[in-house]
N, C-alpha and C positions, 0 to 999 in steps of 0.2 A: 366571807369578805370577797369583794370584787377586786381581785389582785391587779387587774389591768386598768382600773379607772384612773389611776394616778400616773400611768406610764408617760403620757404626753407632758404632764406637769413636771415630772422628774427630769425629763429631757430638756424642757424649757429652762428649768432652774440651772442646769449645767451649762447650757448654751449662753444664757444671760449672766452667768456667774452671780446669781442671786443668793444671798446668805439666809436662806430659809432654814429654820431649825427643825420644825415639825409641822405636819399638816394632818388634820383629822376630818373625815367626811362622814356625816350622819345622814341617813335617809329613813323615813318612817320610824324614827326613834332609835335606830340601831347604827352602830359604827359599821360602815360598809367598806371603808378604805382608810388606811393610815400609813404614814411614812415618816420615820425619824431620820433626818440627815445627820444629826448628832444625837448624843445620849439625851433622852428625855429627862428634864428636870424643871423645877419651878423657875420661871423666867419673868423678868420685869415686864408688865403688860403696858406700861406707859399709859396713854389716854384711854385704853380699853377699861381701865379702872373706873373711869367716869360713869360708865353704864351701871356698874355695881352701886355707885353712889346714888344714881337716879332711882334704882330699885329700892334702895334703903329709904329714900324719900317717899316713894309710893306706899311702902308698907307702913312707915311711921304715920303718914297721913291717914291711912285706913284704921290705925289704932288710936286715932284721935289726938295725936300730939300737936298737930297744927293743920292748917289748910293751905293749899297751894296759892290761894288768894291773899294770904296774910302778907302784910307789909314787912319787908326786910328790916327796916329801921326799928321795928318793935322788938326785935331780938338782939339788937346791938346798940342800945341806948348809950352805953358807956364808951363805945368805940368811935362815935361820930362827933367830929368837931364842928362841922357846918352842914346844915341840912338845906338843900334847895328843893324846889317843887318837883323836879324829876326824881330825885332820890326818894322823896316821900311816896311816890307812886310805885316804886319798884317792889315787885312781889317775888315770892318763892318760885312761882311759875316763870318769871323772867330770868331768874338764875338758871333754872333748868334748860331754858331755850337759848341761853347766852345772848339775851336781848336786854341787857342791863342798862343800856344807854351810854356805856363807855365807848370812846373812839378807839381805844386799844386796850389790851389786857393790862391791868395795873402792875403786873409783875415785870413787864417790859421796862418800865421806867425804873423800877427797883434794880434791875440788872444794869441798865445804863449808868445809874448813879451809884452802883456798888452798895446798895442798901441791904441791910439784913432782912432775911425772910422770917425772922422770929415772930412777927405779928402780921400775918397776911391780911387779916381783916382790917387792920389799920391802913395798910397799903391800898386795900380795896376802896375804902372810903376817901382816901386822899386823892384818888384819880377823879377828875371832873366827870360828872354825869351830864353829857352834852345833849344826847338824844332823849326823847321821851321813851321810857322803858317799853319794850314790846314792839318797837318799830324797826330796829336795826340789829342784824346779826353781827357780832364781833366775837371771834373765838377768844375764850376767856377762862384760863385755868383758875384764876382767883375766884371766879363765880362758883366753880365746882367745889373748891375748898370751902366756900361759905355754906354750901349745902351740907357738907360734912359737919361743919361747926354748928349749924342749926340742929342737926340730929344730936350732937353732944350736949348742946344747951337744953334741949327739950326732953331727951330721954335719960340724961345723966350718965351715959356711957359713950365710948368711942364708936364710930361707924363700924369698925371691924368687930368690936364686941357685940354690937347690936345685930349685925348680920350673922354672927356665928350660929346661934340656934335657929335662925329664920331662913338662912340660905345655905351656908357652907356645910353645916352638919347634915341637914336633910339630903344634900347632894353627895354626901360621902366624901367631902373634901376636908382633910385635916386642917387644923388651924393654920392659916396662911400668914406669911409675912405681909404686912401693909405698913409702909413707912409712915411716920407721924412727925408732927412738928414738936418743938420743945415743950409744948403744953399738953402733949399726948393726943392731939387732934389728928385723926387719920387724914392724910393729904387729900384724899378724895379724887383729885384730878389725875393722880398717878400713884405709883408706889406699891401696887399690889402685885404679888408674885404667884403664878399658878403654872401648872403644866398644861400642855395643849389639850390633853384628855379632860382634865378638870374644867378648863375653860369651855370646852365643847359641851359639857353638861349644862353649863349656864346658858349657852346659846339654845340648847334644846328646851330648857325651861321657858325661855321667852317664846319660842316657837309653839310650845304647848299652851300658851296663854297663862303661864304662871302655875300650871298644874304639874305635880311630880308625885308619882306613886299614889295617885288618887287623893292627894292633899293639895289644896289651893295655897301655895306659898306666897304668891303675889296677886293682888287684885287684878282680875282680867280686864276690868275697865281701865285701870291705870296703864296696862301694857298696850291696850288699844290706842290710847292717847300718846304714849311714849314713842310708839313705833310708826307714827305718821307725822308728816311735816307740820311743824308748828310755826316755823319762821322761814322766810325766803333766804336762800344762800347763793343766789345766782351771781352776786357780785363778789363772792369770796375769792380773793386773788393772791393767797399765799403762793410762794414759789413752787410748791408741790401740787397745787390744786389741779384736778382733772374734772371732767364732767361728773364724776361720782361725788364731787364736793359741791356741786351746784344744784342739787335736786331737792334741797331742803333739809332741815334739822328738827328732830323731835326733842325728847327729853334725854339729852346726852347720847343721842343715837343719830347716825347719818342715814339719809335715804340714798339708795343706789340709782344709777341710770338704768339698770335692769328693772323692768316693770315690777311694781308691787313687792319690792324687797328692801332690806335695810341692813345696817351693819354697825358693829362696834369697831372703832378705828384708833390705832395707837401708833406712835412714832416707831420708826425702823421696821415697819411691816408686821404689826400685830393686828389681826383682823378676825372678826367672827361675822361671816356673811350668812344672813338668814333669808331663805327663799321659800316663803309660805306656799307658793303655787307648786313647788317641787317637793314640799314637805322635807326640806333638807337644810342642813347647817354645815358650813365649811369653816374650819378654824385653822388659823396660821399663827405660829409664834416664830419670830425671825430676829435677825440682827443685821438688817439690810440698810446701811447708812447712806447709800448713794442713789438708790432707785426703789424706795419703799413702795411707791404706788405700783411699781412693776409686779410686786407680790400680789396685790389685789387683782391686777389684770389677768393673772393666771386663772382666776375663777372663770372669767368670761371667755378666755381663749382656749382653755384646756379641760374644764370640768363641767360647766353648766349644761352643755348639750348631751352629756352622758347620763344625766340624772333622770 
């Protein structure tokens, strides 16, 4: 291990009072640096869970369960009250890119009106589809839940159960907690718990093009598409948005301002930053509630030039 590679990061965390829990740095496939600010344990990954959902979609597509060009309405006939032309056009690909045509995430209205989250797919279809799908990026937790439900509908098992033999077990990850709704559908958009080390393995798997121990766990062609920009995010204007949120969005994966790199990104400072040109993966789990993008900035200010 390179014991000094994280010295500047550790100092910056202290100076900025950032609540980082663990950081793991991999290069050329090996862990070269690691620091636990608190005892390492499975932590809620928030929206980093979304990337696991995306990979489930990629594997299921390769196994013939559906096509990314399939229309969403075809899988939810019983849930839809009113179908307009935009809704008819929406595909699984649009769910992956968060370009469903909604003006806002359907869950926002549910929160405002104190509605139950027991049937997220119903909330998804109640929210008007204003834009033509594929034309506008709107961050959409419900869209990722719909991906998880598509997997349950087509494979007959939950997303977590589907990924157990295909991802978690091959990576040596014991069965993780993944929160589900009242119907047993893995939330998809959030709810997955892993340690930083476990999460770093998943990042390495993506950097490897889906290859692990000489076995192709994920189609390489899917990863190539998932990790490049599929939709413009330059107008993304959430309160926490930085330039790293305006570089484009792939399949539940963000592009970085650092050239030719991408990341998984979750609330309160969960990040897996993948740097192909450095052959490196930097993983953070955190509980930073006031400056979560400050955690990501540690990558650019304290680590990347040392790799």
